[in-house]
C-alpha positions in Angstrom: -234.7 49.6 -3.6 -232.4 46.5 -2.8 -228.9 47.1 -4.3 -226.2 44.4 -5.0 -223.5 43.9 -2.0 -221.1 41.3 -1.3 -223.3 40.1 1.4 -226.6 39.8 -0.2 -225.1 38.8 -3.6 -227.0 35.6 -3.8 -230.5 37.1 -3.0 -230.1 40.1 -5.3 -229.6 37.4 -8.4 -232.2 35.1 -7.0 -234.6 37.9 -6.9 -234.5 38.0 -10.8 -236.0 35.0 -11.0 -239.3 35.8 -9.4 -241.1 35.8 -13.2 -239.6 32.7 -14.5 -242.7 30.3 -15.4 -240.6 27.2 -15.4 -240.3 25.4 -12.6 -237.4 23.2 -13.2 -235.4 25.8 -14.2 -236.3 27.7 -11.7 -234.8 25.0 -9.0 -231.9 24.5 -11.6 -230.8 28.0 -11.4 -231.6 28.6 -7.8 -229.3 25.7 -6.9 -226.3 26.8 -9.3 -226.4 30.6 -8.2 -226.4 29.3 -4.4 -223.3 27.2 -4.9 -221.8 29.3 -7.4 -221.9 32.7 -5.4 -220.7 30.3 -2.1 -217.8 29.0 -4.1 -216.7 32.5 -5.2 -216.7 33.5 -1.5 -214.9 30.9 -0.3 -212.2 30.9 -3.1 -212.1 34.8 -3.3 -210.4 34.8 -6.7 -208.4 37.8 -7.9 -209.5 39.8 -11.1 -206.7 37.8 -12.9 -207.7 34.2 -11.5 -211.1 34.9 -12.9 -210.2 36.0 -16.1 -208.0 33.0 -16.5 -211.0 30.9 -15.6 -212.9 33.0 -18.4 -210.4 32.1 -20.9 -210.2 28.4 -19.8 -213.9 27.8 -20.7 -213.5 30.0 -23.9 -210.6 27.4 -25.1 -212.7 24.3 -23.9 -215.5 25.5 -26.4 -213.5 26.4 -29.1 -211.6 23.0 -29.0 -215.0 21.4 -29.7 -215.8 20.0 -33.0 -218.1 17.2 -34.6 -215.3 14.7 -33.6 -213.9 16.0 -30.2 -216.0 17.2 -27.2 -213.8 18.6 -24.5 -216.9 20.0 -22.5 -217.6 16.2 -22.1 -214.0 15.1 -21.4 -213.8 17.9 -18.7 -217.1 16.6 -17.2 -215.6 13.3 -17.5 -212.1 14.1 -15.7 -214.0 15.9 -12.6 -216.2 13.0 -12.0 -219.3 14.5 -13.3 -220.1 12.3 -16.1 -220.0 9.2 -13.5 -222.0 10.6 -11.0 -224.9 12.0 -13.5 -224.7 8.6 -14.7 -224.8 6.9 -11.3 -227.8 9.0 -10.2 -229.7 8.1 -13.1 -229.4 4.6 -13.2 -229.0 3.6 -9.9 -228.1 -0.2 -9.4 -230.6 -2.9 -10.1 -229.8 -6.4 -8.3 -228.8 -8.5 -11.0 -228.2 -5.8 -13.6 -225.2 -4.8 -15.7 -223.7 -1.7 -14.2 -223.7 1.6 -16.3 -220.5 3.7 -16.8 -219.3 6.7 -18.8 -220.3 6.8 -22.8 -217.0 9.0 -23.4 -216.8 11.2 -25.9 -215.7 8.9 -28.9 -218.7 6.9 -29.5 -220.1 7.2 -33.0 -223.5 6.2 -34.1 -224.5 4.3 -37.2 -221.4 1.7 -37.0 -222.3 -1.4 -39.5 -224.5 -4.1 -38.2 -222.3 -7.5 -38.9 -223.0 -11.0 -38.4 -222.0 -12.5 -35.1 -218.2 -13.7 -35.0 -217.2 -11.0 -37.4 -213.6 -9.3 -36.6 -214.2 -5.6 -36.3 -210.5 -5.0 -36.7 -210.1 -3.4 -40.0 -206.4 -2.6 -40.2 -204.9 -6.1 -39.1 -203.0 -4.7 -36.1 -202.8 -5.8 -32.6 -203.3 -9.1 -30.6 -206.6 -11.0 -31.7 -209.3 -11.1 -29.0 -212.4 -12.7 -29.0 -215.1 -11.5 -26.8 -218.2 -13.6 -26.0 -221.1 -13.9 -23.5 -225.1 -13.9 -23.4 -227.5 -11.2 -23.1 -229.9 -12.1 -20.5 -232.9 -9.9 -18.3 -232.1 -9.6 -14.3 -234.5 -13.0 -14.0 -231.6 -14.7 -16.0 -233.7 -15.3 -19.2 -232.0 -15.0 -22.3 -232.8 -12.0 -24.6 -232.6 -12.7 -28.3 -232.1 -9.7 -31.1 -230.4 -7.4 -28.2 -228.5 -5.1 -30.3 -224.7 -4.6 -28.7 -222.9 -1.5 -30.0 -219.2 -2.0 -29.2 -216.0 0.1 -30.0 -212.6 0.6 -28.5 -209.2 2.0 -29.4 -206.5 0.7 -31.5 -203.3 -1.1 -30.1 -201.7 2.5 -30.5 -204.3 4.0 -28.1 -206.5 6.0 -30.4 -210.0 5.8 -31.6 -210.5 5.8 -35.2 -211.9 9.1 -35.6 -208.8 10.3 -33.7 -206.8 9.5 -36.9 -208.2 9.7 -39.9 -206.2 8.6 -43.1 -204.3 6.7 -40.4 -207.0 4.2 -39.1 -209.5 3.0 -41.8 -213.0 4.5 -41.0 -215.1 2.6 -38.8 -211.9 0.6 -37.3 -212.9 -1.3 -34.4 -216.8 -0.5 -34.3 -219.5 -2.6 -34.9 -223.0 -3.7 -34.0 -224.5 -7.3 -33.2 -227.4 -8.7 -32.7 -227.5 -11.8 -29.8 -228.5 -15.1 -31.0 -232.1 -17.2 -29.9 -230.0 -18.2 -26.6 -229.0 -14.6 -26.1 -225.6 -15.4 -27.0 -223.1 -13.3 -28.8 -219.2 -13.1 -29.8 -217.1 -11.1 -31.9 -213.5 -10.9 -32.6 -211.5 -7.6 -31.9 -207.9 -6.8 -30.4 -207.2 -7.1 -27.0 -207.6 -3.3 -25.7 -204.7 -1.4 -23.8 -204.6 1.9 -21.6 -204.6 4.9 -23.2 -204.4 8.7 -22.3 -207.1 10.8 -23.0 -206.7 14.1 -24.9 -204.1 16.2 -23.0 -203.4 18.7 -26.1 -206.5 21.0 -25.0 -207.5 22.8 -22.0 -208.6 19.7 -20.1 -205.1 18.2 -20.3 -203.5 21.3 -19.0 -205.6 21.2 -16.2 -205.0 17.8 -15.2 -201.4 18.6 -15.6 -201.9 21.4 -13.2 -203.3 19.2 -10.9 -200.5 16.6 -10.6 -203.0 14.2 -12.5 -202.0 11.5 -14.6 -204.3 11.2 -18.0 -204.5 7.5 -18.5 -207.8 5.1 -18.7 -207.4 1.5 -17.7 -207.9 -0.7 -20.9 -211.5 -1.4 -22.1 -213.9 -2.2 -24.7 -217.1 0.0 -24.8 -220.5 -1.5 -24.9 -224.1 -0.1 -25.1 -226.4 -3.1 -25.1 -230.4 -2.7 -25.8 -233.4 -4.5 -26.6 -237.1 -4.2 -27.1 -238.9 -3.9 -23.1 -235.9 -3.4 -21.7 -233.5 -0.3 -20.3 -230.5 0.0 -22.2 -227.0 0.1 -20.6 -224.1 1.9 -21.4 -221.1 0.2 -20.2 -217.4 -1.1 -20.5 -215.3 -4.3 -20.1 -212.2 -3.6 -18.2 -209.0 -5.7 -18.3 -208.2 -7.5 -14.9 -204.6 -6.5 -13.7 -204.5 -2.9 -15.9 -202.4 -0.5 -13.7 -204.9 2.1 -14.4 -207.8 0.2 -12.6 -207.9 2.4 -9.5 -207.0 5.6 -10.7 -208.9 5.7 -14.2 -208.8 9.7 -15.2 -212.7 9.6 -15.4 -213.7 7.6 -12.6 -215.6 5.0 -14.7 -214.3 1.8 -13.2 -216.8 -0.4 -11.5 -215.9 -3.7 -10.0 -218.3 -5.7 -11.4 -217.3 -4.7 -14.8 -213.6 -6.1 -14.6 -212.7 -9.5 -16.4 -209.8 -11.7 -16.9 -208.6 -11.8 -20.1 -206.9 -15.3 -20.8 -204.1 -15.9 -23.3 -204.7 -19.0 -25.6 -201.6 -20.6 -27.4 -203.1 -23.7 -28.8 -203.8 -23.2 -32.6 -206.9 -25.6 -32.6 -208.5 -23.8 -30.0 -208.1 -20.6 -32.7 -209.5 -22.1 -35.8 -213.1 -22.2 -34.5 -212.7 -18.6 -34.2 -211.0 -17.5 -37.3 -207.8 -16.2 -35.8 -204.1 -17.4 -35.4 -202.8 -18.6 -31.7 -201.6 -17.0 -29.5 -204.9 -14.9 -29.1 -206.9 -13.6 -26.2 -210.2 -14.5 -24.8 -212.9 -13.2 -22.3 -216.4 -13.7 -21.5 -218.8 -10.9 -20.2 -222.6 -11.3 -20.0 -225.1 -8.4 -20.2 -227.7 -8.5 -18.1 -230.6 -6.0 -18.6 -233.6 -4.6 -16.2 -237.2 -4.4 -17.6 -238.1 -0.9 -18.7 -240.2 1.0 -16.8 -243.9 1.0 -17.2 -245.0 4.2 -19.0 -246.4 6.9 -16.8 -250.3 7.0 -16.9 
């Protein structure tokens, strides 16, 4: 009989997987046990430190609800979310790059006519966003669905401020036109801190890291026959582009936001000058053929 020892800890635990009938679960748990035991042996935590870790994980779960996902926030700030995104959506030449979904996406935003204003509280500097949805071959994709959302000028998503922001503020879905074009009105995005009132915020502070994300607009684009893309439009010149708290910035997603002072240029968009404008084309790669 083999009993548990410090040197043989990994082997003792892995021996208990002998009856597992799920090959993928066996693979995942074998790797998890290997790395976890190696980590503990390298760090040699005290019992007090081990309990602090348990309490941190407990608090992370306790703060989660239907509007806040602290586990995703933890994954984001440790770069795990971006790594999983990158592995699962390896770049295809010409396709728009993926980045993190983030914890504040809401399903079922209203489908609006092209050109609609998604700002429902009238706050912030108006901004016209336009572009085209194309295949990697440059051909336009008509009827593609674009799901967009962002924070208010104060740096909060609507679901973070119920009763302060109108429900669905700065959220909307649009279908691209016959030539693949799309356009909508929003407000110029701003940089903002991720929530710091929970265990993830305390961890960032303990590591000497700031909690800020650079200014961006979230966008999910999808179309029949193509792989969907979850991405951002980042504002060129933002001071946090190179130190995004969740590691979400990709250079190809940074765009110039131009301020326009001409009232005549504002009128066609239904906004008042001065306003901001930016262009962002989305390129989708064909969906993989189903396995036979």
